[in-house]
C-alpha positions as CSV (number, residue, x, y, z in Angstrom):
1,M,4.6,5.2,-7.4
2,S,5.4,5.5,-3.7
3,P,3.5,8.2,-1.9
4,Y,6.9,9.2,-0.4
5,A,8.6,9.7,-3.8
6,L,7.4,13.2,-4.4
7,P,8.3,14.5,-0.8
8,L,11.8,13.1,-1.2
9,A,12.1,14.6,-4.7
10,E,11.0,18.0,-3.4
11,L,13.4,17.7,-0.5
12,A,16.3,16.9,-2.8
13,L,15.4,19.9,-5.0
14,A,15.2,22.3,-2.0
15,N,18.5,21.0,-0.6
16,F,20.2,21.2,-4.0
17,I,19.2,24.9,-4.3
18,G,20.6,25.6,-0.8
19,I,23.9,23.8,-1.7
20,I,24.6,25.5,-5.0
21,S,24.1,29.0,-3.4
22,P,27.7,30.3,-2.8
23,G,28.8,30.3,0.8
24,P,31.9,29.7,3.0
25,A,32.1,26.1,2.0
26,F,32.1,26.8,-1.7
27,L,34.8,29.5,-1.2
28,L,37.0,27.1,0.8
29,V,36.6,24.1,-1.5
30,S,37.2,26.0,-4.7
31,R,40.2,27.8,-3.1
32,A,41.7,24.5,-1.9
33,A,41.2,22.8,-5.2
34,A,42.8,25.5,-7.2
35,G,45.7,26.2,-4.8
36,R,46.5,22.8,-3.3
37,G,45.0,20.2,-5.7
38,R,42.3,17.6,-5.7
39,A,43.2,15.8,-2.4
40,A,42.6,18.9,-0.4
41,G,39.4,19.7,-2.3
42,F,38.1,16.2,-1.9
43,G,39.0,16.2,1.8
44,L,37.1,19.5,2.4
45,S,34.1,18.1,0.3
46,L,34.0,15.1,2.5
47,G,34.2,17.0,5.7
48,V,31.5,19.5,4.6
49,A,29.2,16.6,3.6
50,I,29.8,14.8,7.0
51,A,28.8,17.9,8.9
52,A,25.7,18.6,6.8
53,T,24.6,15.0,7.2
54,T,25.1,15.4,10.9
55,W,22.9,18.5,11.0
56,A,20.3,16.8,8.8
57,A,20.2,13.9,11.3
58,A,20.0,16.4,14.1
59,A,17.0,18.1,12.5
60,C,15.3,14.7,11.9
61,F,15.6,13.9,15.6
62,G,14.5,17.2,17.1
63,V,17.8,18.7,18.0
64,A,16.6,22.0,16.6
65,L,13.9,22.1,19.2
66,V,16.5,21.6,22.0
67,M,18.6,24.3,20.6
68,A,15.6,26.7,20.5
69,R,15.0,26.0,24.1
70,F,18.6,26.5,25.1
71,A,19.4,29.7,23.3
72,P,22.9,30.1,24.9
73,L,23.9,26.8,23.2
74,Y,22.9,27.9,19.9
75,E,24.6,31.3,20.4
76,A,27.7,29.6,21.6
77,I,27.9,27.5,18.4
78,Q,27.2,30.5,16.3
79,I,30.1,32.5,18.0
80,A,32.4,29.6,17.6
81,G,31.6,29.3,13.9
82,G,31.9,33.0,13.3
83,L,35.3,33.2,15.1
84,Y,36.5,30.2,13.0
85,L,35.6,31.8,9.8
86,V,37.3,35.0,10.8
87,W,40.4,33.1,11.7
88,I,40.5,31.3,8.4
89,G,40.0,34.6,6.6
90,I,42.9,36.2,8.6
91,S,45.1,33.3,7.8
92,A,44.3,33.6,4.1
93,W,45.3,37.3,4.3
94,R,48.6,36.6,6.2
95,A,49.9,33.5,4.4
96,P,51.2,33.4,0.9
97,P,49.4,31.1,-1.6
98,P,50.2,27.5,-0.8
99,E,52.4,25.4,-3.0
100,L,50.5,23.2,-5.4
101,D,50.8,19.5,-4.4
102,L,48.9,17.4,-6.8
103,A,50.7,14.2,-5.6
104,A,49.3,14.3,-2.0
105,P,47.7,10.9,-1.5
106,S,44.1,10.7,-0.3
107,G,45.1,9.3,3.0
108,S,47.8,11.8,3.8
109,P,47.6,14.0,6.9
110,G,46.8,17.0,4.6
111,F,43.7,15.1,3.4
112,L,42.6,14.3,6.9
113,R,43.2,17.8,8.0
114,A,41.1,19.1,5.1
115,V,38.3,16.7,6.2
116,A,38.5,18.1,9.7
117,T,38.5,21.6,8.4
118,G,35.3,21.1,6.2
119,A,33.6,19.4,9.1
120,A,34.5,22.2,11.5
121,L,33.2,24.7,9.0
122,N,29.7,23.3,8.6
123,L,29.3,22.1,12.2
124,G,30.0,25.7,13.3
125,N,27.0,27.0,11.4
126,P,23.9,26.0,13.5
127,K,21.7,27.8,11.0
128,I,22.0,24.7,8.8
129,V,20.0,22.7,11.3
130,I,17.2,25.3,11.1
131,F,17.2,25.1,7.4
132,F,17.0,21.3,7.4
133,T,14.2,21.4,10.1
134,S,12.2,23.8,8.0
135,I,12.3,21.7,4.8
136,F,11.9,18.4,6.6
137,V,8.8,19.7,8.4
138,A,7.4,21.4,5.3
139,L,8.1,18.5,2.9
140,L,8.0,15.3,4.8
141,P,4.7,13.9,6.2
142,A,3.9,13.8,9.8
143,H,4.9,10.7,11.7
144,T,7.7,10.0,9.2
145,P,8.9,6.5,9.1
146,L,12.4,5.9,10.3
147,W,13.4,4.5,6.8
148,L,12.1,7.8,5.2
149,S,14.1,10.0,7.6
150,A,17.2,7.9,6.9
151,A,16.6,8.2,3.1
152,A,16.3,12.1,3.5
153,I,19.5,12.2,5.5
154,A,21.2,10.0,2.9
155,I,20.0,12.3,0.1
156,V,21.5,15.3,1.9
157,G,24.9,13.7,2.3
158,L,25.1,12.4,-1.2
159,Q,24.1,15.7,-2.7
160,E,26.7,17.6,-0.6
161,V,29.6,15.3,-1.3
162,T,28.7,15.1,-5.1
163,W,28.4,18.9,-5.5
164,Y,31.5,19.8,-3.7
165,C,33.5,17.0,-5.5
166,L,32.3,18.5,-8.8
167,V,33.5,21.9,-7.6
168,T,36.8,20.3,-6.8
169,L,37.2,18.7,-10.2
170,L,36.3,22.0,-11.9
171,F,38.7,24.2,-9.9
172,S,41.5,21.7,-9.9
173,R,41.8,21.8,-13.8
174,A,45.2,22.9,-15.0
175,R,43.9,26.1,-16.5
176,V,42.3,27.2,-13.2
177,Q,45.5,26.3,-11.3
178,R,47.6,28.3,-13.7
179,A,45.4,31.3,-13.1
180,Y,45.6,30.7,-9.4
181,R,49.4,30.7,-9.6
182,R,49.4,34.0,-11.4
183,A,46.9,35.7,-9.1
184,G,47.1,33.6,-6.1
185,L,47.9,36.3,-3.5
186,W,45.0,38.5,-4.6
187,I,42.6,35.4,-4.7
188,E,43.7,34.6,-1.2
189,R,43.1,38.1,0.1
190,T,39.7,38.2,-1.7
191,V,38.6,35.0,-0.2
192,G,40.0,36.0,3.2
193,T,38.0,39.2,3.1
194,L,34.7,37.4,2.2
195,L,35.3,34.9,5.0
196,I,36.0,37.6,7.5
197,A,32.9,39.5,6.5
198,I,30.7,36.3,6.7
199,G,32.2,35.5,10.0
200,A,31.7,39.0,11.3
201,R,28.0,38.9,10.1
202,I,27.5,35.6,12.1
203,L,29.1,37.1,15.2
204,G,26.9,40.3,14.8
205,A,23.8,38.2,14.7
206,A,24.8,36.1,17.7
207,V,25.7,38.9,20.1
């Protein structure tokens, strides 16, 4: 067995535990899948995975150290991310539940917009790069070969997109969508309230 197999397995487990902990990404993906169908859910899943993979790569190549030295940059990203969550939460409160559109093709503007939204959500959370830095430093050996760093980054991306695609498949089921149609307004307002609260907490920590 390769001496790197165990560290990669431990990293995969630590990252998976982090992924399944409910947060803004879970709220947005499940809401989109139930209210707008699989195309929107898959788009958000892909965007979230792209951003998480980007932060993982940043952690591997020392961007966290740069951000630690330039605290204003870190705080600016935090503030932008917090404001973005608050804006999404307010939008959820103000807007009626969207019409369900199961026929939207994966290449439609709606899908691409969902990818952009998912990416912006995770890119606006610089704490993710701190998380990745922590588990990479703790679990991967010193002087990590480039291929091992690439494997770790790939694991992160694969786990992210797989998990959120499974969430999409679950919440886009007909029974869930019917429940969303019946209680869509209150679901939107509940999700909106949670997103505003999370955004406010991020802003409170940044200022």
